[in-house]
C-alpha positions in Angstrom: 96.9 88.9 -107.9 96.7 88.9 -111.9 99.2 92.0 -111.9 101.7 90.0 -109.7 101.4 86.9 -111.7 102.2 88.7 -115.1 105.1 90.6 -113.3 106.6 87.1 -112.6 106.3 85.8 -116.0 107.7 89.1 -117.4 110.6 88.7 -115.4 111.4 85.1 -115.8 111.1 85.8 -119.7 113.5 88.3 -119.5 115.8 86.2 -117.5 115.4 83.4 -119.9 116.0 85.4 -122.9 119.3 86.7 -121.3 120.4 83.0 -120.9 119.2 82.2 -124.6 121.1 85.1 -125.7 124.4 85.2 -124.0 124.9 82.4 -121.7 123.5 79.1 -123.3 126.5 78.6 -125.5 129.2 79.4 -122.9 131.1 76.8 -120.8 131.0 78.3 -117.4 128.4 75.6 -116.4 128.3 76.2 -112.6 127.9 80.0 -113.1 124.9 79.1 -115.6 123.6 76.6 -113.0 123.3 79.3 -110.3 121.8 81.5 -112.8 118.9 79.0 -113.9 118.1 78.3 -110.1 118.2 81.8 -108.8 116.6 83.9 -111.5 113.2 82.0 -111.1 113.3 82.9 -107.5 114.4 86.3 -107.9 111.4 86.7 -110.5 109.1 85.9 -107.4 110.9 88.6 -105.2 111.3 91.5 -107.7 107.5 92.5 -108.0 107.2 93.1 -104.1 110.6 95.1 -104.6 109.0 97.3 -107.2 105.9 97.9 -105.3 108.3 98.8 -102.3 110.4 101.3 -104.4 107.1 103.0 -105.9 105.8 103.6 -102.5 108.9 105.2 -101.4 109.2 107.7 -104.1 105.2 108.6 -104.0 104.3 108.2 -100.3 100.4 107.6 -99.5 100.3 111.1 -97.6 101.4 112.8 -100.9 98.8 110.9 -103.1 96.1 112.2 -100.6 97.2 115.7 -100.6 97.3 115.8 -104.5 93.9 114.4 -104.3 92.6 117.1 -101.9 94.4 119.8 -104.0 92.9 119.0 -107.4 89.3 119.3 -106.1 87.6 122.2 -107.9 85.5 124.8 -105.8 81.4 124.6 -106.4 80.0 127.2 -109.1 76.7 128.6 -109.0 75.1 130.3 -111.9 72.8 133.5 -110.8 72.6 135.6 -107.9 71.0 133.1 -105.5 72.4 129.8 -104.4 69.9 127.0 -104.8 68.4 125.6 -102.0 69.1 121.9 -101.2 66.2 119.8 -100.0 67.3 117.3 -97.6 65.8 113.9 -98.7 64.9 111.2 -95.9 67.4 108.5 -95.1 67.0 105.1 -96.9 68.6 102.1 -95.5 69.1 99.3 -97.8 69.9 95.8 -96.5 72.3 93.9 -98.6 71.7 90.2 -98.8 74.8 88.2 -98.0 75.6 85.7 -101.0 78.6 83.1 -101.2 80.5 84.3 -104.1 82.5 81.8 -105.8 86.1 82.6 -106.9 86.1 80.6 -110.1 89.7 81.7 -110.8 90.9 80.2 -107.7 88.9 77.0 -108.3 90.5 76.7 -111.8 94.1 77.3 -110.2 93.5 74.8 -107.6 92.2 72.2 -110.0 95.3 72.9 -112.2 97.9 72.7 -109.4 96.2 69.2 -108.1 96.1 67.8 -111.8 99.8 69.0 -111.8 100.6 67.1 -108.4 99.0 64.1 -109.3 101.0 63.6 -112.5 104.2 64.2 -110.2 103.0 61.4 -108.0 102.6 59.1 -111.1 106.2 59.7 -112.2 107.5 59.1 -108.7 105.5 55.9 -108.4 107.6 54.9 -111.5 110.8 55.4 -109.5 109.5 53.6 -106.6 108.6 50.4 -108.8 112.4 50.4 -110.0 113.7 50.3 -106.3 112.5 46.8 -106.2 115.2 45.3 -108.3 118.5 44.2 -107.0 120.5 46.8 -105.4 124.3 47.5 -104.8 125.1 49.5 -101.7 128.1 51.6 -102.1 129.8 54.2 -99.6 128.1 57.2 -100.9 125.5 56.0 -103.4 123.7 52.9 -104.4 123.2 51.1 -107.8 119.9 49.6 -108.9 120.4 47.2 -111.8 117.3 47.2 -114.2 117.1 43.5 -115.7 116.5 43.4 -119.7 117.1 47.0 -119.9 119.7 49.6 -121.2 118.4 52.5 -119.2 120.7 54.8 -117.3 119.9 57.5 -115.1 120.4 59.0 -111.6 117.8 60.2 -108.8 119.2 61.5 -105.8 121.7 59.2 -104.6 120.6 56.3 -106.5 122.1 55.2 -110.2 119.8 53.1 -112.2 121.7 50.9 -114.8 120.1 48.4 -117.3 121.8 44.9 -117.3 122.2 45.0 -120.8 124.7 47.7 -120.7 128.2 46.4 -121.4 131.0 46.4 -118.7 133.0 49.0 -120.8 130.0 51.2 -121.3 129.0 50.8 -117.5 132.1 52.0 -116.5 132.0 55.4 -118.1 128.3 55.9 -117.7 128.9 55.2 -114.0 131.5 57.9 -113.9 129.2 60.3 -115.6 126.0 59.5 -113.1 128.1 59.8 -110.1 128.8 63.4 -110.9 125.0 64.0 -111.0 125.1 62.3 -107.5 127.7 64.3 -105.9 126.6 67.8 -107.3 122.9 66.9 -106.1 121.5 67.7 -109.6 118.3 65.8 -108.7 117.3 68.6 -106.2 117.6 71.2 -108.9 115.1 69.2 -110.9 112.7 68.6 -107.9 112.8 72.4 -107.1 111.5 73.0 -110.6 108.7 70.4 -110.1 107.4 72.1 -107.0 107.2 75.4 -109.1 105.5 73.3 -111.9 102.8 72.3 -109.1 102.3 76.0 -108.2 102.9 77.8 -111.5 101.5 74.7 -113.6 100.1 77.6 -116.3 103.4 79.1 -116.7 105.3 77.6 -119.8 108.7 79.4 -118.6 109.2 77.0 -115.5 108.9 73.9 -118.0 111.6 75.8 -120.0 113.9 76.6 -117.2 113.7 72.9 -116.1 114.5 71.7 -119.5 117.6 74.0 -119.7 119.0 73.1 -116.5 118.8 69.5 -117.1 120.9 70.0 -120.5 123.3 71.8 -118.3 123.6 68.9 -115.6 124.6 66.7 -118.6 127.3 69.4 -119.9 128.6 69.4 -116.3 128.9 65.4 -116.0 130.4 65.3 -119.5 133.1 67.7 -118.6 134.1 65.9 -115.7 134.2 62.5 -117.4 136.4 63.8 -120.1 139.1 65.0 -118.0 139.6 61.3 -117.3 139.1 59.6 -120.6 139.6 60.2 -124.5 137.0 62.7 -126.0 136.8 60.6 -129.1 136.0 57.3 -127.3 133.4 59.2 -125.4 131.9 60.6 -128.6 131.8 57.1 -129.8 130.1 56.0 -127.0 127.5 58.5 -127.1 126.7 58.1 -130.8 126.7 54.3 -130.8 124.7 53.7 -127.6 121.0 52.3 -127.9 118.5 55.0 -126.6 116.0 53.8 -124.0 114.8 56.3 -121.5 111.8 56.8 -119.1 110.0 60.1 -119.4 110.8 61.3 -115.8 111.6 65.0 -115.6 113.1 64.8 -112.3 115.9 62.2 -113.3 119.3 63.1 -114.9 119.2 60.5 -118.1 122.5 59.5 -119.7 120.5 58.0 -122.7 118.6 61.2 -123.6 118.2 61.4 -127.5 117.5 64.8 -127.9 120.4 65.9 -126.0 123.3 64.0 -127.7 124.0 66.2 -130.2 124.2 69.3 -128.1 126.4 67.2 -125.5 128.8 66.6 -128.3 128.9 70.3 -129.7 129.6 71.3 -126.0 132.1 68.8 -125.6 133.8 70.0 -128.3 134.3 73.6 -126.8 
C-alpha cells in the first residue's frame, strides 16, 4: 500500500513540475486545464500499469525456475554422512488476537476531518442561498446585501449589493464563463481528492493551479468584448472581499490579481 501511495506522489510531482516549468506561463488555457485534470487521475493508474509491465517482462514461472536453479547441493565433510535424528512433532497453537491497524485508523481520521471541513465550507454556501435570487435562463444570480463579494458556484453567481452597475456588468460576463464551462466541477473534483488523499500536499497545489487557470480563461473571454485597459483598472481599483471557499471561482481574489494582469498582457 505504501509503495502505491509513494508512486502516486512521485508521478504527481513529475506532472506538476512539467506544468510549472513548461506550461504555466503559456496561454493555451484549455489544454492546460485538461492537463491539470487528467494527470492526477493518470497518477492513480500508472502504478498499476508499471506492475503489469513488470510481470509481463519477468513472469512468475520464470521467477520460480530461477529460485529452484540457484539452490546449492548439500555438502558433507568426511566419508560418512551424518545420521539425522527425527525429533518428535510439536504442535503450537497460536492465540488469535485482534491486531489494530493504526495506519488505517490515522488515515480514516484524516479523511473524516477533511470531509468535515468540506461540509463546513459547503454550509457557508448554503447560508448565502437564503438571500434574494434572480432566476435567468441558464443560471441564477444571488445578491448578497452590504457586500462586494463576487464568485460563482455551479450555476449560481453571487454578487454583492455594493458593486456598482458598471462593475457588475463586466463581473457578470466574467462569472458566466465559469458557469458555462462548469469550472466548479473541476474544483469539486479536487475536493474529493483532498478527502481521499488529505496527506498529499500536491493535490492542494493542483487545485490552486486550476483555480488560477479558471480566472485566466474567464479574463480572456471578457477582454475580447471590452477594452483591456479598462478591465485592468477595474481589477486594480476594486475593493477585495472574498470568502475562503476553495471550491468557488472568486473574482476578487487578491493573490491572483497580478497574475491575471500579467497573463492578460500576453
